[in-house]
C-alpha positions as CSV (number, residue, x, y, z in Angstrom):
1,M,-12.7,-37.1,-17.0
2,V,-16.1,-35.3,-17.0
3,R,-16.8,-36.2,-20.6
4,G,-16.0,-39.8,-19.7
5,G,-18.8,-40.0,-17.3
6,L,-17.4,-38.8,-13.9
7,T,-19.2,-35.8,-12.0
8,Q,-17.4,-32.7,-11.5
9,L,-17.4,-33.4,-7.7
10,A,-15.8,-36.9,-8.2
11,V,-13.4,-35.1,-10.5
12,A,-12.4,-32.4,-7.9
13,E,-12.0,-35.3,-5.2
14,L,-9.6,-37.1,-7.6
15,L,-7.6,-34.2,-8.3
16,E,-7.8,-32.7,-4.9
17,V,-9.2,-29.4,-6.3
18,S,-12.4,-27.3,-5.6
19,R,-15.8,-28.3,-7.5
20,N,-15.8,-24.8,-8.9
21,A,-12.3,-25.3,-10.5
22,V,-13.4,-28.3,-12.2
23,G,-16.6,-26.3,-13.5
24,M,-14.4,-23.7,-14.7
25,W,-12.2,-25.9,-16.7
26,C,-15.2,-27.5,-18.3
27,R,-16.7,-24.1,-19.1
28,R,-13.4,-22.8,-20.5
29,A,-12.9,-26.2,-22.5
30,D,-16.6,-26.0,-23.9
31,A,-16.1,-22.3,-24.9
32,E,-12.5,-22.4,-26.2
33,G,-11.6,-26.0,-27.0
34,D,-9.2,-28.4,-25.2
35,A,-6.2,-26.3,-26.0
36,S,-7.1,-23.6,-23.4
37,L,-6.6,-26.5,-20.6
38,K,-2.9,-26.7,-21.5
39,K,-0.5,-25.8,-18.8
40,R,0.6,-22.1,-19.0
41,K,3.1,-19.8,-17.4
42,R,1.5,-18.5,-14.2
43,G,2.1,-15.1,-12.7
44,N,2.8,-11.9,-14.1
45,P,4.0,-11.7,-17.5
46,T,7.4,-10.3,-17.7
47,G,7.3,-7.4,-20.1
48,P,10.3,-4.7,-20.8
49,R,11.8,-3.6,-17.5
50,L,14.2,-0.9,-16.6
51,E,17.5,-2.0,-15.5
52,G,18.9,-0.4,-12.0
53,T,21.0,2.0,-13.5
54,Q,18.5,3.0,-16.0
55,A,16.1,3.7,-13.1
56,A,18.4,5.7,-11.1
57,I,19.2,7.9,-14.1
58,T,15.5,8.5,-14.7
59,C,15.0,9.0,-11.1
60,N,17.9,11.6,-11.0
61,I,16.5,13.3,-14.4
62,I,13.1,13.7,-13.0
63,R,14.1,15.0,-9.7
64,D,16.8,17.6,-11.0
65,N,15.0,18.8,-14.2
66,C,12.0,20.1,-15.9
67,P,10.8,18.1,-19.0
68,D,11.7,20.9,-21.2
69,Q,15.1,21.1,-20.0
70,V,15.8,17.5,-21.2
71,K,14.1,18.6,-24.8
72,L,10.6,17.0,-23.9
73,P,7.5,18.8,-25.0
74,F,5.7,18.8,-21.5
75,A,5.7,21.6,-18.9
76,L,5.6,19.1,-15.9
77,W,6.4,15.4,-15.2
78,T,3.7,13.4,-16.1
79,R,3.3,9.5,-16.7
80,E,3.5,10.3,-20.4
81,A,6.4,12.6,-20.2
82,V,8.4,9.8,-18.2
83,Q,7.2,7.3,-20.7
84,R,8.8,9.4,-23.6
85,L,11.9,10.2,-21.7
86,I,12.6,6.2,-21.0
87,E,11.8,5.4,-24.4
88,E,14.2,8.2,-26.0
89,R,16.9,7.6,-23.4
90,F,17.0,3.7,-23.2
91,G,14.8,2.7,-26.1
92,V,12.4,0.7,-23.6
93,Q,8.7,1.0,-24.3
94,L,6.7,0.8,-21.1
95,A,2.9,0.9,-20.7
96,L,1.5,3.9,-18.6
97,R,0.5,1.4,-15.8
98,T,4.1,0.4,-15.3
99,I,5.3,4.0,-15.3
100,S,2.7,4.6,-12.6
101,T,4.2,1.7,-10.4
102,Y,7.9,3.0,-10.9
103,L,6.7,6.4,-10.1
104,A,5.3,5.2,-6.9
105,K,8.3,3.0,-6.1
106,W,10.6,5.9,-6.5
107,G,8.3,8.3,-4.3
108,F,6.9,10.2,-7.0
109,T,3.4,10.3,-6.3
110,A,0.6,13.1,-6.9
111,Q,0.3,15.2,-4.0
112,K,-2.9,17.1,-3.0
113,P,-2.0,20.5,-1.3
114,V,-2.8,20.4,2.3
115,R,-5.3,22.7,3.7
116,R,-4.2,26.3,4.4
117,A,-2.2,26.2,7.7
118,Y,-3.9,27.5,10.6
119,E,-0.7,29.7,11.5
120,R,-1.1,31.5,8.2
121,N,-0.5,35.3,8.6
122,E,-2.6,37.1,6.0
123,A,-1.1,40.4,7.0
124,A,2.6,39.3,6.7
125,I,1.8,37.5,3.4
126,Q,0.3,40.7,1.8
127,R,3.5,42.8,3.3
128,W,5.9,40.1,1.5
129,L,3.8,40.4,-1.7
130,E,3.4,44.3,-1.8
131,V,7.1,45.2,-0.1
132,E,9.6,42.5,0.1
133,Y,9.0,40.9,-3.2
134,P,9.2,44.0,-5.2
135,A,12.2,44.6,-3.5
136,I,13.7,41.3,-4.7
137,V,12.8,41.9,-8.2
138,A,14.3,45.2,-8.3
139,R,17.5,44.0,-6.9
140,A,17.3,41.2,-9.4
141,K,16.8,43.6,-12.3
142,R,19.7,45.8,-11.2
143,R,22.1,42.8,-11.1
144,K,20.8,41.5,-14.3
145,A,19.7,38.0,-12.5
146,L,17.0,35.7,-13.0
147,I,14.5,34.9,-10.2
148,W,13.9,30.9,-9.9
149,W,10.9,29.5,-8.0
150,G,11.0,25.7,-6.9
151,D,9.0,23.6,-4.5
152,E,9.0,20.2,-3.5
153,T,6.4,18.9,-5.5
154,G,6.6,15.4,-6.0
155,I,9.4,14.4,-3.6
156,R,9.1,12.9,-0.1
157,S,11.4,14.0,2.6
158,R,11.5,9.9,4.0
159,H,12.2,8.7,0.3
160,Q,15.0,6.0,0.2
161,A,16.7,7.1,-3.0
């Protein structure tokens, strides 16, 4: 229409769009050719996705295991570790950005440590480190037991899963 002699404003009024939209179309047609104006699918491109059961299995593995326990060469769960887990388990290749979205959706987000608690009792901590913990270690050695440490890193108490 613009090439036929109408102004961009007139085309915008005829098509009931903004003048800026018509200007953008004209620039795109000049730069990329008329084929760039053809109707295209809108919205997010649909790429590979996890099925519900695959997502649940992945979530359970992350929550209940360390990466090395599922034979992955990582010490901690990172986006790369989760990406590799999904690819090896289900054959689905996902972008790191997609992994980030899934992790956030599942409640596994990077956590910053809170400042030291104001109730913190340095004397009690020191006593535990110097007296109580060595006693625990000695008892574990006598019983040929292992001491396991764990924390709530990456798990929300309010998470729906």
